[in-house]
KEGUVO-279235 format. One line per 4 residues: number of its first residue (from 0); their letters; for each residue x, y, z of C-alpha. Coordinates in steps of 0.001 Angstrom, whole numbers, always signed. Layout:
N
NUM> A> X:Y:Z ~ ... .
REM end
This chain:
168
0> MKQL> +0:+0:+0 ~ +2806:+2413:+893 ~ +4466:+1672:-2439 ~ +1254:+2481:-4295 .
4> ILLL> +883:+5818:-2496 ~ +4529:+6663:-3147 ~ +4117:+5764:-6813 ~ +1019:+7978:-7104 .
8> ILSL> +2741:+10927:-5448 ~ +5808:+10474:-7633 ~ +3781:+10254:-10844 ~ +1758:+13328:-9892 .
12> SVSL> +4867:+15385:-9195 ~ +6430:+14299:-12498 ~ +3269:+15134:-14437 ~ +3185:+18640:-12968 .
16> KASP> +6715:+19554:-14014 ~ +7038:+21748:-17069 ~ +7302:+19341:-19957 ~ +8540:+20268:-23414 .
20> ELEK> +4922:+19908:-24571 ~ +3694:+22377:-21949 ~ +6446:+24807:-22907 ~ +5363:+24530:-26537 .
24> IRDT> +1728:+25154:-25555 ~ +2740:+28268:-23620 ~ +4739:+29557:-26565 ~ +1933:+28844:-29023 .
28> MIKS> -561:+30599:-26754 ~ +1519:+33777:-26741 ~ +2017:+33772:-30508 ~ -1574:+32845:-31356 .
32> EFDK> -2957:+35936:-29698 ~ -1696:+37963:-32659 ~ -1780:+35313:-35403 ~ -5192:+34299:-36706 .
36> ELAK> -4082:+31085:-38419 ~ -1972:+29989:-35477 ~ -4965:+30621:-33183 ~ -7031:+28251:-35316 .
40> KFKS> -4326:+25554:-35166 ~ -3846:+26087:-31433 ~ -7565:+25615:-30769 ~ -7697:+22491:-32926 .
44> KMDA> -4666:+21002:-31185 ~ -6014:+21713:-27723 ~ -9530:+20502:-28577 ~ -8066:+17196:-29759 .
48> LETK> -6167:+16765:-26500 ~ -7807:+14341:-24073 ~ -6493:+15096:-20610 ~ -7408:+15216:-16961 .
52> NVVL> -4487:+17536:-16212 ~ -5977:+20774:-14843 ~ -3293:+22990:-16358 ~ -3827:+21555:-19837 .
56> SAYK> -7591:+21842:-19359 ~ -7122:+25532:-18588 ~ -5072:+25956:-21771 ~ -7941:+24353:-23713 .
60> SVAR> -10227:+27143:-22500 ~ -7618:+29779:-23271 ~ -7165:+28387:-26788 ~ -10920:+28682:-27375 .
64> LIYV> -10923:+32250:-26052 ~ -8070:+33248:-28347 ~ -9792:+31586:-31310 ~ -13027:+33433:-30558 .
68> KHYE> -11153:+36724:-30591 ~ -10139:+36115:-34213 ~ -13025:+34224:-35761 ~ -16460:+34318:-34214 .
72> FPWT> -19263:+36798:-34789 ~ -19701:+39398:-32039 ~ -22910:+37881:-30669 ~ -21292:+34432:-30524 .
76> KYFI> -18122:+35753:-28899 ~ -19986:+36773:-25773 ~ -21553:+33370:-25169 ~ -18313:+31474:-25802 .
80> FKKE> -16410:+33946:-23636 ~ -18838:+33393:-20752 ~ -18732:+29604:-21128 ~ -14932:+29362:-21232 .
84> TQRL> -14314:+31863:-18428 ~ -16807:+29963:-16258 ~ -14955:+26750:-17080 ~ -11651:+28376:-16115 .
88> DSLI> -13134:+29771:-12891 ~ -14453:+26318:-12042 ~ -11005:+24763:-12553 ~ -9519:+27399:-10258 .
92> TKNF> -12165:+26879:-7599 ~ -11207:+23210:-7436 ~ -7431:+23865:-7803 ~ -6903:+27299:-6278 .
96> HYPE> -3214:+26845:-5436 ~ -2077:+26451:-9048 ~ -366:+29720:-10015 ~ -437:+28862:-13713 .
100> LRFL> -4232:+28719:-13651 ~ -4294:+32022:-11814 ~ -1900:+33532:-14335 ~ -4082:+32465:-17250 .
104> RFAI> -7175:+33921:-15614 ~ -5317:+37107:-14684 ~ -4150:+37616:-18277 ~ -7646:+37027:-19654 .
108> QDRA> -9232:+39407:-17150 ~ -6557:+42016:-17754 ~ -7159:+41973:-21505 ~ -10914:+41422:-21540 .
112> PFFL> -12967:+44418:-22623 ~ -14390:+46268:-19618 ~ -18015:+45814:-20712 ~ -17684:+42033:-20308 .
116> NYNN> -17298:+42648:-16580 ~ -14736:+39891:-16153 ~ -12319:+41462:-13718 ~ -13338:+40271:-10242 .
120> YLKE> -10188:+38297:-9459 ~ -7388:+40504:-10760 ~ -6073:+41528:-7352 ~ -6459:+38065:-5792 .
124> DKEL> -4739:+36332:-8710 ~ -1904:+38847:-8802 ~ -1303:+38421:-5068 ~ -1108:+34645:-5431 .
128> LESC> +1287:+35001:-8364 ~ +3518:+37304:-6336 ~ +3451:+34915:-3358 ~ +4176:+31814:-5435 .
132> FNDM> +6658:+33353:-7854 ~ +9767:+31976:-6149 ~ +8279:+28453:-6163 ~ +7520:+28476:-9900 .
136> SQSL> +9506:+26640:-12544 ~ +11898:+28776:-14577 ~ +9621:+28431:-17576 ~ +6561:+29678:-15712 .
140> KSLV> +8569:+32462:-14058 ~ +9658:+33585:-17507 ~ +6092:+33576:-18824 ~ +4778:+35545:-15846 .
144> SRYF> +7703:+37986:-15910 ~ +7323:+38705:-19619 ~ +3631:+39364:-19149 ~ +4049:+41785:-16257 .
148> ISSE> +6962:+43609:-17912 ~ +4732:+44374:-20883 ~ +1711:+45286:-18747 ~ +877:+48322:-16676 .
152> WDFV> +768:+46301:-13465 ~ +3454:+46475:-10775 ~ +4675:+43027:-9829 ~ +6657:+42318:-6681 .
156> ASDS> +7585:+38713:-6008 ~ +7461:+37734:-2371 ~ +7923:+34593:-344 ~ +4829:+32467:-52 .
160> VDLK> +3148:+32774:+3292 ~ +850:+29939:+4331 ~ +409:+28929:+697 ~ +1193:+25585:-782 .
164> CKCT> +1738:+26559:-4385 ~ +1429:+23810:-6951 ~ +3734:+24965:-9672 ~ +4504:+23562:-13082 .
REM end
């Protein structure tokens, strides 16, 4: 029994490390925001992905949101936006200590048009990102740093206090 528990813990920790595939997904996400054809490919790739990994599930929602930005009609955009942001919020509710999920939601809220009223968690997500920054993988740190450097937000990394960050 102890061996089974150890094996499960070990496999979970390995699956949460930044894999080359996750790094490629992050890179594609960044590029697809400004490239219509890449956004279409990114959405197709993520939609075809069958996974129970919460981080990859969050990227599936993000891929759909980026695709919608480029392709859908305005009246359809709203409904898809609501559906995917609710899906992302639900993932975060169940996995609130994952800074990568919080980063994705922060970036979406930060860039969402004001009239969509999707900005309730900006401060909370930013605070978690600052608290967990030192525990993040180099790849995730780089992604978060690049985002905040190009944004108007001040970002001050601090040591996590009473948080058990689950970083990839």
